N, C-alpha and C positions, 0 to 999 in steps of 0.2 A: 387497086391491085386487080389484075386479071379482068379488066374492063368493068369493075364494080366500084362505085363511089358511094361511100356512106360516112357519116360522122363517127369520130372516135374521140372519147373523152380522156384527157390526160390530166394527171395531177401535176401541178407546177409550183415551183417556188422561185423567187427572184431576190437578188441582193444587189446592193450598190456599194462601191468602194472607190478608193483613190489609188491609181497606179502611177508609174513614172511619167506616163504621157497624159495624165489627167484622169477624169472620171472613168470608171469601168463598171459596166452593168453585166451581171451574170445570172444565169438561171439553169434550172434542171426541170425536166418533165419526164414522167414515167407513166406507163400504162401497159395493158395487155390486150391482145386480140386473138381470135381464133381464125386460122387460115381458111377453114371450111366456110366461114361466113363471107369470104371474098371469092369463093369459087375455086380455091386451091385445095383439091381433094386428093391429088396423087400421093401415094404412099406405098411402102413395100414392107411386108412382114419379114422379120428377122428369124433365122433358124433358132436363135437362143430365146425367142419370144419377144414380144413388143413390136414396135414399128420403127422404121428407119427415121421418119420425120415426125416431130411432134405437131399436133394441131394447135397448141398454145405457143404464142410468140410474145416474149417480153420486150418492151421498148424502153430505152433509157437515152434521153437526149441531154447533152450538156452544151451550153452555148455561152458566149461572151461577146459583148459589144463595147468598143471603145470609140466614142464619137470623133476624137481627133485623128485616129488612125483611119477611120472610114472616110473622113473629109479629105485627108491627104491623098487617098487613092483615086479621087475623082478626076 
């Protein structure tokens, strides 16, 4: 982000199951980052107090992979 590259550790979990088209592999990954650590410092104070944009960003990724569907799209 903002021309800054750095590692980010995410907590992940994976599962495997069987779907109509064959095996399905799924997973989730979660983590948090601070915008300011990537050089994103813009913000604006609100009249009611507080700031417009939080420095803390929560990430949640959900993904699924089906080998047969991926093979058919080649």
